[in-house]
mmJSON file of the N, C-alpha and C atoms, coordinates in Angstrom:
{"data_MODEL":{"atom_site":{
"group_PDB":["ATOM","ATOM","ATOM","ATOM","ATOM","ATOM","ATOM","ATOM","ATOM","ATOM","ATOM","ATOM","ATOM","ATOM","ATOM","ATOM","ATOM","ATOM","ATOM","ATOM","ATOM","ATOM","ATOM","ATOM","ATOM","ATOM","ATOM","ATOM","ATOM","ATOM","ATOM","ATOM","ATOM","ATOM","ATOM","ATOM","ATOM","ATOM","ATOM","ATOM","ATOM","ATOM","ATOM","ATOM","ATOM","ATOM","ATOM","ATOM","ATOM","ATOM","ATOM","ATOM","ATOM","ATOM","ATOM","ATOM","ATOM","ATOM","ATOM","ATOM","ATOM","ATOM","ATOM","ATOM","ATOM","ATOM","ATOM","ATOM","ATOM","ATOM","ATOM","ATOM","ATOM","ATOM","ATOM","ATOM","ATOM","ATOM","ATOM","ATOM","ATOM","ATOM","ATOM","ATOM","ATOM","ATOM","ATOM","ATOM","ATOM","ATOM","ATOM","ATOM","ATOM","ATOM","ATOM","ATOM","ATOM","ATOM","ATOM","ATOM","ATOM","ATOM","ATOM","ATOM","ATOM","ATOM","ATOM","ATOM","ATOM","ATOM","ATOM","ATOM","ATOM","ATOM","ATOM","ATOM","ATOM","ATOM","ATOM","ATOM","ATOM","ATOM","ATOM","ATOM","ATOM","ATOM","ATOM","ATOM","ATOM","ATOM","ATOM","ATOM","ATOM","ATOM","ATOM","ATOM","ATOM","ATOM","ATOM","ATOM","ATOM","ATOM","ATOM","ATOM","ATOM","ATOM","ATOM","ATOM","ATOM","ATOM","ATOM","ATOM","ATOM","ATOM","ATOM","ATOM","ATOM","ATOM","ATOM","ATOM","ATOM","ATOM","ATOM","ATOM","ATOM","ATOM","ATOM","ATOM","ATOM","ATOM","ATOM","ATOM","ATOM","ATOM","ATOM","ATOM","ATOM","ATOM","ATOM","ATOM","ATOM","ATOM","ATOM","ATOM","ATOM","ATOM","ATOM","ATOM","ATOM","ATOM","ATOM","ATOM","ATOM","ATOM","ATOM","ATOM","ATOM","ATOM","ATOM","ATOM","ATOM","ATOM","ATOM","ATOM","ATOM","ATOM","ATOM","ATOM","ATOM","ATOM","ATOM","ATOM","ATOM","ATOM","ATOM","ATOM","ATOM","ATOM","ATOM","ATOM","ATOM","ATOM","ATOM","ATOM","ATOM","ATOM","ATOM","ATOM","ATOM","ATOM","ATOM","ATOM","ATOM","ATOM","ATOM","ATOM","ATOM"],
"id":[1,2,3,4,5,6,7,8,9,10,11,12,13,14,15,16,17,18,19,20,21,22,23,24,25,26,27,28,29,30,31,32,33,34,35,36,37,38,39,40,41,42,43,44,45,46,47,48,49,50,51,52,53,54,55,56,57,58,59,60,61,62,63,64,65,66,67,68,69,70,71,72,73,74,75,76,77,78,79,80,81,82,83,84,85,86,87,88,89,90,91,92,93,94,95,96,97,98,99,100,101,102,103,104,105,106,107,108,109,110,111,112,113,114,115,116,117,118,119,120,121,122,123,124,125,126,127,128,129,130,131,132,133,134,135,136,137,138,139,140,141,142,143,144,145,146,147,148,149,150,151,152,153,154,155,156,157,158,159,160,161,162,163,164,165,166,167,168,169,170,171,172,173,174,175,176,177,178,179,180,181,182,183,184,185,186,187,188,189,190,191,192,193,194,195,196,197,198,199,200,201,202,203,204,205,206,207,208,209,210,211,212,213,214,215,216,217,218,219,220,221,222,223,224,225,226,227,228,229,230,231,232,233,234,235,236,237],
"type_symbol":["N","C","C","N","C","C","N","C","C","N","C","C","N","C","C","N","C","C","N","C","C","N","C","C","N","C","C","N","C","C","N","C","C","N","C","C","N","C","C","N","C","C","N","C","C","N","C","C","N","C","C","N","C","C","N","C","C","N","C","C","N","C","C","N","C","C","N","C","C","N","C","C","N","C","C","N","C","C","N","C","C","N","C","C","N","C","C","N","C","C","N","C","C","N","C","C","N","C","C","N","C","C","N","C","C","N","C","C","N","C","C","N","C","C","N","C","C","N","C","C","N","C","C","N","C","C","N","C","C","N","C","C","N","C","C","N","C","C","N","C","C","N","C","C","N","C","C","N","C","C","N","C","C","N","C","C","N","C","C","N","C","C","N","C","C","N","C","C","N","C","C","N","C","C","N","C","C","N","C","C","N","C","C","N","C","C","N","C","C","N","C","C","N","C","C","N","C","C","N","C","C","N","C","C","N","C","C","N","C","C","N","C","C","N","C","C","N","C","C","N","C","C","N","C","C","N","C","C","N","C","C","N","C","C","N","C","C"],
"label_atom_id":["N","CA","C","N","CA","C","N","CA","C","N","CA","C","N","CA","C","N","CA","C","N","CA","C","N","CA","C","N","CA","C","N","CA","C","N","CA","C","N","CA","C","N","CA","C","N","CA","C","N","CA","C","N","CA","C","N","CA","C","N","CA","C","N","CA","C","N","CA","C","N","CA","C","N","CA","C","N","CA","C","N","CA","C","N","CA","C","N","CA","C","N","CA","C","N","CA","C","N","CA","C","N","CA","C","N","CA","C","N","CA","C","N","CA","C","N","CA","C","N","CA","C","N","CA","C","N","CA","C","N","CA","C","N","CA","C","N","CA","C","N","CA","C","N","CA","C","N","CA","C","N","CA","C","N","CA","C","N","CA","C","N","CA","C","N","CA","C","N","CA","C","N","CA","C","N","CA","C","N","CA","C","N","CA","C","N","CA","C","N","CA","C","N","CA","C","N","CA","C","N","CA","C","N","CA","C","N","CA","C","N","CA","C","N","CA","C","N","CA","C","N","CA","C","N","CA","C","N","CA","C","N","CA","C","N","CA","C","N","CA","C","N","CA","C","N","CA","C","N","CA","C","N","CA","C","N","CA","C","N","CA","C","N","CA","C","N","CA","C","N","CA","C","N","CA","C"],
"label_alt_id":[null,null,null,null,null,null,null,null,null,null,null,null,null,null,null,null,null,null,null,null,null,null,null,null,null,null,null,null,null,null,null,null,null,null,null,null,null,null,null,null,null,null,null,null,null,null,null,null,null,null,null,null,null,null,null,null,null,null,null,null,null,null,null,null,null,null,null,null,null,null,null,null,null,null,null,null,null,null,null,null,null,null,null,null,null,null,null,null,null,null,null,null,null,null,null,null,null,null,null,null,null,null,null,null,null,null,null,null,null,null,null,null,null,null,null,null,null,null,null,null,null,null,null,null,null,null,null,null,null,null,null,null,null,null,null,null,null,null,null,null,null,null,null,null,null,null,null,null,null,null,null,null,null,null,null,null,null,null,null,null,null,null,null,null,null,null,null,null,null,null,null,null,null,null,null,null,null,null,null,null,null,null,null,null,null,null,null,null,null,null,null,null,null,null,null,null,null,null,null,null,null,null,null,null,null,null,null,null,null,null,null,null,null,null,null,null,null,null,null,null,null,null,null,null,null,null,null,null,null,null,null,null,null,null,null,null,null],
"label_comp_id":["MET","MET","MET","SER","SER","SER","SER","SER","SER","ARG","ARG","ARG","ARG","ARG","ARG","ILE","ILE","ILE","LEU","LEU","LEU","GLU","GLU","GLU","GLY","GLY","GLY","LEU","LEU","LEU","VAL","VAL","VAL","VAL","VAL","VAL","SER","SER","SER","ASP","ASP","ASP","LYS","LYS","LYS","MET","MET","MET","ASP","ASP","ASP","LYS","LYS","LYS","THR","THR","THR","ILE","ILE","ILE","VAL","VAL","VAL","ILE","ILE","ILE","GLU","GLU","GLU","VAL","VAL","VAL","ALA","ALA","ALA","ARG","ARG","ARG","ARG","ARG","ARG","ALA","ALA","ALA","PRO","PRO","PRO","HIS","HIS","HIS","LYS","LYS","LYS","LEU","LEU","LEU","TYR","TYR","TYR","LYS","LYS","LYS","LYS","LYS","LYS","MET","MET","MET","ILE","ILE","ILE","THR","THR","THR","THR","THR","THR","LYS","LYS","LYS","LYS","LYS","LYS","LYS","LYS","LYS","TYR","TYR","TYR","LYS","LYS","LYS","VAL","VAL","VAL","HIS","HIS","HIS","ASP","ASP","ASP","PRO","PRO","PRO","GLU","GLU","GLU","ASN","ASN","ASN","THR","THR","THR","ALA","ALA","ALA","VAL","VAL","VAL","ILE","ILE","ILE","GLY","GLY","GLY","ASP","ASP","ASP","LYS","LYS","LYS","VAL","VAL","VAL","ARG","ARG","ARG","VAL","VAL","VAL","ILE","ILE","ILE","GLU","GLU","GLU","SER","SER","SER","ARG","ARG","ARG","PRO","PRO","PRO","TYR","TYR","TYR","SER","SER","SER","LYS","LYS","LYS","GLU","GLU","GLU","LYS","LYS","LYS","LYS","LYS","LYS","PHE","PHE","PHE","LYS","LYS","LYS","LEU","LEU","LEU","MET","MET","MET","GLU","GLU","GLU","VAL","VAL","VAL","VAL","VAL","VAL","LYS","LYS","LYS"],
"label_asym_id":["A","A","A","A","A","A","A","A","A","A","A","A","A","A","A","A","A","A","A","A","A","A","A","A","A","A","A","A","A","A","A","A","A","A","A","A","A","A","A","A","A","A","A","A","A","A","A","A","A","A","A","A","A","A","A","A","A","A","A","A","A","A","A","A","A","A","A","A","A","A","A","A","A","A","A","A","A","A","A","A","A","A","A","A","A","A","A","A","A","A","A","A","A","A","A","A","A","A","A","A","A","A","A","A","A","A","A","A","A","A","A","A","A","A","A","A","A","A","A","A","A","A","A","A","A","A","A","A","A","A","A","A","A","A","A","A","A","A","A","A","A","A","A","A","A","A","A","A","A","A","A","A","A","A","A","A","A","A","A","A","A","A","A","A","A","A","A","A","A","A","A","A","A","A","A","A","A","A","A","A","A","A","A","A","A","A","A","A","A","A","A","A","A","A","A","A","A","A","A","A","A","A","A","A","A","A","A","A","A","A","A","A","A","A","A","A","A","A","A","A","A","A","A","A","A","A","A","A","A","A","A","A","A","A","A","A","A"],
"label_entity_id":["1","1","1","1","1","1","1","1","1","1","1","1","1","1","1","1","1","1","1","1","1","1","1","1","1","1","1","1","1","1","1","1","1","1","1","1","1","1","1","1","1","1","1","1","1","1","1","1","1","1","1","1","1","1","1","1","1","1","1","1","1","1","1","1","1","1","1","1","1","1","1","1","1","1","1","1","1","1","1","1","1","1","1","1","1","1","1","1","1","1","1","1","1","1","1","1","1","1","1","1","1","1","1","1","1","1","1","1","1","1","1","1","1","1","1","1","1","1","1","1","1","1","1","1","1","1","1","1","1","1","1","1","1","1","1","1","1","1","1","1","1","1","1","1","1","1","1","1","1","1","1","1","1","1","1","1","1","1","1","1","1","1","1","1","1","1","1","1","1","1","1","1","1","1","1","1","1","1","1","1","1","1","1","1","1","1","1","1","1","1","1","1","1","1","1","1","1","1","1","1","1","1","1","1","1","1","1","1","1","1","1","1","1","1","1","1","1","1","1","1","1","1","1","1","1","1","1","1","1","1","1","1","1","1","1","1","1"],
"label_seq_id":[1,1,1,2,2,2,3,3,3,4,4,4,5,5,5,6,6,6,7,7,7,8,8,8,9,9,9,10,10,10,11,11,11,12,12,12,13,13,13,14,14,14,15,15,15,16,16,16,17,17,17,18,18,18,19,19,19,20,20,20,21,21,21,22,22,22,23,23,23,24,24,24,25,25,25,26,26,26,27,27,27,28,28,28,29,29,29,30,30,30,31,31,31,32,32,32,33,33,33,34,34,34,35,35,35,36,36,36,37,37,37,38,38,38,39,39,39,40,40,40,41,41,41,42,42,42,43,43,43,44,44,44,45,45,45,46,46,46,47,47,47,48,48,48,49,49,49,50,50,50,51,51,51,52,52,52,53,53,53,54,54,54,55,55,55,56,56,56,57,57,57,58,58,58,59,59,59,60,60,60,61,61,61,62,62,62,63,63,63,64,64,64,65,65,65,66,66,66,67,67,67,68,68,68,69,69,69,70,70,70,71,71,71,72,72,72,73,73,73,74,74,74,75,75,75,76,76,76,77,77,77,78,78,78,79,79,79],
"pdbx_PDB_ins_code":[null,null,null,null,null,null,null,null,null,null,null,null,null,null,null,null,null,null,null,null,null,null,null,null,null,null,null,null,null,null,null,null,null,null,null,null,null,null,null,null,null,null,null,null,null,null,null,null,null,null,null,null,null,null,null,null,null,null,null,null,null,null,null,null,null,null,null,null,null,null,null,null,null,null,null,null,null,null,null,null,null,null,null,null,null,null,null,null,null,null,null,null,null,null,null,null,null,null,null,null,null,null,null,null,null,null,null,null,null,null,null,null,null,null,null,null,null,null,null,null,null,null,null,null,null,null,null,null,null,null,null,null,null,null,null,null,null,null,null,null,null,null,null,null,null,null,null,null,null,null,null,null,null,null,null,null,null,null,null,null,null,null,null,null,null,null,null,null,null,null,null,null,null,null,null,null,null,null,null,null,null,null,null,null,null,null,null,null,null,null,null,null,null,null,null,null,null,null,null,null,null,null,null,null,null,null,null,null,null,null,null,null,null,null,null,null,null,null,null,null,null,null,null,null,null,null,null,null,null,null,null,null,null,null,null,null,null],
"Cartn_x":[89.766,90.681,91.405,92.765,93.616,93.683,93.923,93.923,95.193,96.167,97.678,98.143,98.949,99.281,100.19,100.099,101.304,101.921,102.889,103.669,104.749,104.93,106.138,107.073,108.198,109.357,110.672,111.496,112.927,113.926,115.019,115.542,116.76,116.843,117.793,118.931,118.636,119.941,119.84,121.042,120.97,121.973,122.754,123.809,123.641,122.461,122.034,122.074,122.216,122.066,120.542,120.071,118.617,117.692,118.197,117.206,117.473,116.521,116.698,115.687,116.329,115.404,114.866,113.583,112.931,112.408,112.293,111.468,110.292,109.257,107.89,107.573,107.109,106.601,105.032,104.528,103.012,102.765,101.965,101.454,100.167,99.9,98.509,98.322,97.229,96.976,97.088,97.701,97.704,96.073,95.83,94.468,93.981,94.798,94.59,94.654,95.697,96.365,96.208,95.76,95.591,96.76,97.896,99.206,99.314,99.942,100.488,101.67,101.872,102.891,103.419,104.59,105.133,105.783,105.171,105.661,106.244,107.491,108.126,108.564,108.494,108.597,109.299,110.288,111.146,110.593,110.768,110.312,111.554,111.723,112.551,111.838,112.635,111.965,112.687,112.218,112.827,113.124,114.472,114.763,115.673,115.316,115.573,116.913,116.936,117.936,119.076,118.528,119.498,119.539,118.431,118.312,118.22,117.597,117.524,118.733,119.053,120.343,119.814,120.708,120.288,119.87,118.93,118.547,117.176,116.997,116.103,114.612,113.601,112.229,111.546,111.137,110.539,109.24,108.458,107.097,107.09,106.693,106.485,105.188,104.998,103.695,104.069,102.799,102.691,102.898,103.505,103.749,103.662,104.011,104.165,105.406,105.525,106.795,107.964,109.111,110.319,111.203,111.046,111.795,110.835,111.617,110.892,110.338,111.445,110.799,110.505,110.727,110.644,109.24,108.408,107.143,106.576,107.585,107.244,108.145,107.603,108.467,108.508,109.746,109.948,109.183,108.072,107.422,108.115,108.673,109.492,110.341,111.153,112.075,111.459,110.835,110.192,111.253,112.296,113.381,112.582],
"Cartn_y":[102.45,102.868,101.69,102.019,101.119,100.842,99.579,99.214,99.427,99.73,99.756,100.995,100.426,101.54,102.412,103.731,104.496,105.251,105.091,105.652,106.733,107.457,108.44,108.208,108.236,108.081,108.533,108.569,108.996,107.815,107.794,106.648,106.64,105.667,105.312,104.813,103.884,103.057,103.015,102.983,102.691,101.655,101.042,100.173,98.854,98.701,97.454,97.728,96.804,97.299,96.88,98.129,98.134,98.296,98.396,98.352,99.426,100.408,101.249,100.83,101.282,100.909,102.412,102.511,103.514,103.61,104.483,104.619,105.424,104.923,105.675,105.902,107.007,107.449,107.881,107.257,107.574,107.995,108.932,109.562,109.364,108.533,108.243,108.445,108.849,108.82,107.404,107.45,106.264,105.98,104.679,104.435,104.81,104.726,105.005,106.269,106.776,108.064,109.246,108.942,110.053,110.96,110.328,111.181,110.907,111.867,111.375,110.68,109.38,108.636,108.482,108.462,108.321,106.804,106.119,104.705,104.83,103.955,104.108,102.586,102.704,101.023,101.353,100.192,100.262,99.285,99.66,99.013,98.904,97.974,97.532,97.758,98.861,99.323,98.957,98.452,98.227,99.806,100.013,100.973,100.791,100.538,99.884,100.792,102.214,102.937,103.496,103.058,103.569,104.915,105.751,107.204,107.697,107.003,107.831,107.511,108.414,108.337,108.478,108.448,108.35,109.934,110.162,111.408,111.95,111.495,111.76,111.319,112.169,111.985,111.471,109.98,109.561,108.95,108.568,108.19,106.923,105.891,104.486,103.852,102.757,102.311,100.814,100.095,98.678,98.144,96.775,96.312,94.834,94.048,92.565,92.46,91.188,90.909,90.7,91.531,91.351,90.352,90.143,89.173,88.9,88.485,87.856,89.012,90.068,91.436,92.403,92.527,93.814,93.712,94.496,94.569,95.972,96.942,98.258,98.656,99.738,100.197,101.691,102.328,103.64,104.29,105.404,106.09,107.428,108.052,109.448,109.876,110.615,111.316,112.649,112.939,114.006,115.17,114.788,115.625,116.345],
"Cartn_z":[92.219,93.061,93.778,94.087,94.246,95.911,96.376,97.924,98.37,97.356,98.002,98.82,99.783,100.996,100.373,100.677,100.506,101.598,101.887,103.097,102.919,103.654,103.646,104.746,104.68,105.645,105.248,106.11,106.114,105.732,104.897,104.543,105.739,106.066,107.21,106.816,105.709,105.142,103.752,103.139,101.594,101.187,102.146,101.931,101.056,101.026,99.936,98.657,97.774,96.396,95.949,95.11,94.865,96.04,97.107,98.541,99.299,99.833,100.977,102.324,103.224,104.611,104.856,105.078,105.517,107.041,107.569,109.038,108.891,109.092,109.135,110.624,110.864,112.143,112.12,113.16,113.245,114.514,114.873,116.127,116.439,117.545,117.908,119.473,119.938,121.481,122.248,123.395,124.198,124.557,124.587,124.909,126.224,127.181,128.684,128.844,128.797,129.306,128.228,126.984,126.033,125.456,126.007,125.563,124.323,123.354,122.18,122.206,121.355,121.312,120.035,119.681,118.35,118.253,117.314,117.173,115.813,115.521,114.592,113.931,112.446,112.134,110.642,110.565,109.518,108.35,107.003,105.949,104.905,104.316,103.195,102.225,101.125,99.99,98.727,97.696,96.378,95.656,95.43,94.683,93.431,92.331,91.229,90.699,90.959,90.194,91.345,92.637,93.744,93.645,93.475,93.659,94.967,95.73,97.226,98.182,99.025,99.734,101.196,102.265,103.73,103.954,104.615,104.975,104.063,102.813,102.071,102.485,102.366,102.658,101.333,101.249,100.291,100.424,99.205,99.192,98.535,99.199,98.714,98.62,97.767,97.5,97.636,98.063,98.439,97.031,96.908,95.459,95.698,94.901,94.815,95.613,96.126,96.984,96.172,96.62,95.869,96.67,97.842,98.708,99.892,100.639,102.12,102.9,102.804,103.631,102.815,101.689,100.635,99.842,100.356,99.822,99.239,99.291,98.954,97.699,96.941,95.824,95.985,95.521,95.705,94.603,95.064,94.103,93.958,94.797,94.271,95.621,95.446,96.439,96.801,97.861,98.168,98.688,99.421,99.933,101.039],
"occupancy":[1.0,1.0,1.0,1.0,1.0,1.0,1.0,1.0,1.0,1.0,1.0,1.0,1.0,1.0,1.0,1.0,1.0,1.0,1.0,1.0,1.0,1.0,1.0,1.0,1.0,1.0,1.0,1.0,1.0,1.0,1.0,1.0,1.0,1.0,1.0,1.0,1.0,1.0,1.0,1.0,1.0,1.0,1.0,1.0,1.0,1.0,1.0,1.0,1.0,1.0,1.0,1.0,1.0,1.0,1.0,1.0,1.0,1.0,1.0,1.0,1.0,1.0,1.0,1.0,1.0,1.0,1.0,1.0,1.0,1.0,1.0,1.0,1.0,1.0,1.0,1.0,1.0,1.0,1.0,1.0,1.0,1.0,1.0,1.0,1.0,1.0,1.0,1.0,1.0,1.0,1.0,1.0,1.0,1.0,1.0,1.0,1.0,1.0,1.0,1.0,1.0,1.0,1.0,1.0,1.0,1.0,1.0,1.0,1.0,1.0,1.0,1.0,1.0,1.0,1.0,1.0,1.0,1.0,1.0,1.0,1.0,1.0,1.0,1.0,1.0,1.0,1.0,1.0,1.0,1.0,1.0,1.0,1.0,1.0,1.0,1.0,1.0,1.0,1.0,1.0,1.0,1.0,1.0,1.0,1.0,1.0,1.0,1.0,1.0,1.0,1.0,1.0,1.0,1.0,1.0,1.0,1.0,1.0,1.0,1.0,1.0,1.0,1.0,1.0,1.0,1.0,1.0,1.0,1.0,1.0,1.0,1.0,1.0,1.0,1.0,1.0,1.0,1.0,1.0,1.0,1.0,1.0,1.0,1.0,1.0,1.0,1.0,1.0,1.0,1.0,1.0,1.0,1.0,1.0,1.0,1.0,1.0,1.0,1.0,1.0,1.0,1.0,1.0,1.0,1.0,1.0,1.0,1.0,1.0,1.0,1.0,1.0,1.0,1.0,1.0,1.0,1.0,1.0,1.0,1.0,1.0,1.0,1.0,1.0,1.0,1.0,1.0,1.0,1.0,1.0,1.0,1.0,1.0,1.0,1.0,1.0,1.0],
"B_iso_or_equiv":[0.0,0.0,0.0,0.0,0.0,0.0,0.0,0.0,0.0,0.0,0.0,0.0,0.0,0.0,0.0,0.0,0.0,0.0,0.0,0.0,0.0,0.0,0.0,0.0,0.0,0.0,0.0,0.0,0.0,0.0,0.0,0.0,0.0,0.0,0.0,0.0,0.0,0.0,0.0,0.0,0.0,0.0,0.0,0.0,0.0,0.0,0.0,0.0,0.0,0.0,0.0,0.0,0.0,0.0,0.0,0.0,0.0,0.0,0.0,0.0,0.0,0.0,0.0,0.0,0.0,0.0,0.0,0.0,0.0,0.0,0.0,0.0,0.0,0.0,0.0,0.0,0.0,0.0,0.0,0.0,0.0,0.0,0.0,0.0,0.0,0.0,0.0,0.0,0.0,0.0,0.0,0.0,0.0,0.0,0.0,0.0,0.0,0.0,0.0,0.0,0.0,0.0,0.0,0.0,0.0,0.0,0.0,0.0,0.0,0.0,0.0,0.0,0.0,0.0,0.0,0.0,0.0,0.0,0.0,0.0,0.0,0.0,0.0,0.0,0.0,0.0,0.0,0.0,0.0,0.0,0.0,0.0,0.0,0.0,0.0,0.0,0.0,0.0,0.0,0.0,0.0,0.0,0.0,0.0,0.0,0.0,0.0,0.0,0.0,0.0,0.0,0.0,0.0,0.0,0.0,0.0,0.0,0.0,0.0,0.0,0.0,0.0,0.0,0.0,0.0,0.0,0.0,0.0,0.0,0.0,0.0,0.0,0.0,0.0,0.0,0.0,0.0,0.0,0.0,0.0,0.0,0.0,0.0,0.0,0.0,0.0,0.0,0.0,0.0,0.0,0.0,0.0,0.0,0.0,0.0,0.0,0.0,0.0,0.0,0.0,0.0,0.0,0.0,0.0,0.0,0.0,0.0,0.0,0.0,0.0,0.0,0.0,0.0,0.0,0.0,0.0,0.0,0.0,0.0,0.0,0.0,0.0,0.0,0.0,0.0,0.0,0.0,0.0,0.0,0.0,0.0,0.0,0.0,0.0,0.0,0.0,0.0],
"pdbx_formal_charge":[null,null,null,null,null,null,null,null,null,null,null,null,null,null,null,null,null,null,null,null,null,null,null,null,null,null,null,null,null,null,null,null,null,null,null,null,null,null,null,null,null,null,null,null,null,null,null,null,null,null,null,null,null,null,null,null,null,null,null,null,null,null,null,null,null,null,null,null,null,null,null,null,null,null,null,null,null,null,null,null,null,null,null,null,null,null,null,null,null,null,null,null,null,null,null,null,null,null,null,null,null,null,null,null,null,null,null,null,null,null,null,null,null,null,null,null,null,null,null,null,null,null,null,null,null,null,null,null,null,null,null,null,null,null,null,null,null,null,null,null,null,null,null,null,null,null,null,null,null,null,null,null,null,null,null,null,null,null,null,null,null,null,null,null,null,null,null,null,null,null,null,null,null,null,null,null,null,null,null,null,null,null,null,null,null,null,null,null,null,null,null,null,null,null,null,null,null,null,null,null,null,null,null,null,null,null,null,null,null,null,null,null,null,null,null,null,null,null,null,null,null,null,null,null,null,null,null,null,null,null,null,null,null,null,null,null,null],
"auth_seq_id":[1,1,1,2,2,2,3,3,3,4,4,4,5,5,5,6,6,6,7,7,7,8,8,8,9,9,9,10,10,10,11,11,11,12,12,12,13,13,13,14,14,14,15,15,15,16,16,16,17,17,17,18,18,18,19,19,19,20,20,20,21,21,21,22,22,22,23,23,23,24,24,24,25,25,25,26,26,26,27,27,27,28,28,28,29,29,29,30,30,30,31,31,31,32,32,32,33,33,33,34,34,34,35,35,35,36,36,36,37,37,37,38,38,38,39,39,39,40,40,40,41,41,41,42,42,42,43,43,43,44,44,44,45,45,45,46,46,46,47,47,47,48,48,48,49,49,49,50,50,50,51,51,51,52,52,52,53,53,53,54,54,54,55,55,55,56,56,56,57,57,57,58,58,58,59,59,59,60,60,60,61,61,61,62,62,62,63,63,63,64,64,64,65,65,65,66,66,66,67,67,67,68,68,68,69,69,69,70,70,70,71,71,71,72,72,72,73,73,73,74,74,74,75,75,75,76,76,76,77,77,77,78,78,78,79,79,79],
"auth_comp_id":["MET","MET","MET","SER","SER","SER","SER","SER","SER","ARG","ARG","ARG","ARG","ARG","ARG","ILE","ILE","ILE","LEU","LEU","LEU","GLU","GLU","GLU","GLY","GLY","GLY","LEU","LEU","LEU","VAL","VAL","VAL","VAL","VAL","VAL","SER","SER","SER","ASP","ASP","ASP","LYS","LYS","LYS","MET","MET","MET","ASP","ASP","ASP","LYS","LYS","LYS","THR","THR","THR","ILE","ILE","ILE","VAL","VAL","VAL","ILE","ILE","ILE","GLU","GLU","GLU","VAL","VAL","VAL","ALA","ALA","ALA","ARG","ARG","ARG","ARG","ARG","ARG","ALA","ALA","ALA","PRO","PRO","PRO","HIS","HIS","HIS","LYS","LYS","LYS","LEU","LEU","LEU","TYR","TYR","TYR","LYS","LYS","LYS","LYS","LYS","LYS","MET","MET","MET","ILE","ILE","ILE","THR","THR","THR","THR","THR","THR","LYS","LYS","LYS","LYS","LYS","LYS","LYS","LYS","LYS","TYR","TYR","TYR","LYS","LYS","LYS","VAL","VAL","VAL","HIS","HIS","HIS","ASP","ASP","ASP","PRO","PRO","PRO","GLU","GLU","GLU","ASN","ASN","ASN","THR","THR","THR","ALA","ALA","ALA","VAL","VAL","VAL","ILE","ILE","ILE","GLY","GLY","GLY","ASP","ASP","ASP","LYS","LYS","LYS","VAL","VAL","VAL","ARG","ARG","ARG","VAL","VAL","VAL","ILE","ILE","ILE","GLU","GLU","GLU","SER","SER","SER","ARG","ARG","ARG","PRO","PRO","PRO","TYR","TYR","TYR","SER","SER","SER","LYS","LYS","LYS","GLU","GLU","GLU","LYS","LYS","LYS","LYS","LYS","LYS","PHE","PHE","PHE","LYS","LYS","LYS","LEU","LEU","LEU","MET","MET","MET","GLU","GLU","GLU","VAL","VAL","VAL","VAL","VAL","VAL","LYS","LYS","LYS"],
"auth_asym_id":["A","A","A","A","A","A","A","A","A","A","A","A","A","A","A","A","A","A","A","A","A","A","A","A","A","A","A","A","A","A","A","A","A","A","A","A","A","A","A","A","A","A","A","A","A","A","A","A","A","A","A","A","A","A","A","A","A","A","A","A","A","A","A","A","A","A","A","A","A","A","A","A","A","A","A","A","A","A","A","A","A","A","A","A","A","A","A","A","A","A","A","A","A","A","A","A","A","A","A","A","A","A","A","A","A","A","A","A","A","A","A","A","A","A","A","A","A","A","A","A","A","A","A","A","A","A","A","A","A","A","A","A","A","A","A","A","A","A","A","A","A","A","A","A","A","A","A","A","A","A","A","A","A","A","A","A","A","A","A","A","A","A","A","A","A","A","A","A","A","A","A","A","A","A","A","A","A","A","A","A","A","A","A","A","A","A","A","A","A","A","A","A","A","A","A","A","A","A","A","A","A","A","A","A","A","A","A","A","A","A","A","A","A","A","A","A","A","A","A","A","A","A","A","A","A","A","A","A","A","A","A","A","A","A","A","A","A"],
"auth_atom_id":["N","CA","C","N","CA","C","N","CA","C","N","CA","C","N","CA","C","N","CA","C","N","CA","C","N","CA","C","N","CA","C","N","CA","C","N","CA","C","N","CA","C","N","CA","C","N","CA","C","N","CA","C","N","CA","C","N","CA","C","N","CA","C","N","CA","C","N","CA","C","N","CA","C","N","CA","C","N","CA","C","N","CA","C","N","CA","C","N","CA","C","N","CA","C","N","CA","C","N","CA","C","N","CA","C","N","CA","C","N","CA","C","N","CA","C","N","CA","C","N","CA","C","N","CA","C","N","CA","C","N","CA","C","N","CA","C","N","CA","C","N","CA","C","N","CA","C","N","CA","C","N","CA","C","N","CA","C","N","CA","C","N","CA","C","N","CA","C","N","CA","C","N","CA","C","N","CA","C","N","CA","C","N","CA","C","N","CA","C","N","CA","C","N","CA","C","N","CA","C","N","CA","C","N","CA","C","N","CA","C","N","CA","C","N","CA","C","N","CA","C","N","CA","C","N","CA","C","N","CA","C","N","CA","C","N","CA","C","N","CA","C","N","CA","C","N","CA","C","N","CA","C","N","CA","C","N","CA","C","N","CA","C","N","CA","C","N","CA","C","N","CA","C","N","CA","C"],
"pdbx_PDB_model_num":[1,1,1,1,1,1,1,1,1,1,1,1,1,1,1,1,1,1,1,1,1,1,1,1,1,1,1,1,1,1,1,1,1,1,1,1,1,1,1,1,1,1,1,1,1,1,1,1,1,1,1,1,1,1,1,1,1,1,1,1,1,1,1,1,1,1,1,1,1,1,1,1,1,1,1,1,1,1,1,1,1,1,1,1,1,1,1,1,1,1,1,1,1,1,1,1,1,1,1,1,1,1,1,1,1,1,1,1,1,1,1,1,1,1,1,1,1,1,1,1,1,1,1,1,1,1,1,1,1,1,1,1,1,1,1,1,1,1,1,1,1,1,1,1,1,1,1,1,1,1,1,1,1,1,1,1,1,1,1,1,1,1,1,1,1,1,1,1,1,1,1,1,1,1,1,1,1,1,1,1,1,1,1,1,1,1,1,1,1,1,1,1,1,1,1,1,1,1,1,1,1,1,1,1,1,1,1,1,1,1,1,1,1,1,1,1,1,1,1,1,1,1,1,1,1,1,1,1,1,1,1,1,1,1,1,1,1]
}}}
């Protein structure tokens, strides 16, 4: 069994060559007030064929570092 993380997010930028930026939203309760809070984080993802476009829902997997900030690879476009 692999220990690689699999994330699902929305493509917010596809301006770079072979790279997309996705935004992953997580919902968790606030520690003190117990209100549900949505936190968002952006990840740079390797997209070798430039298949994903802005607005696509994608699934990515953790992989070897492609650059300083790019450590995920595109698995599939879920839409």
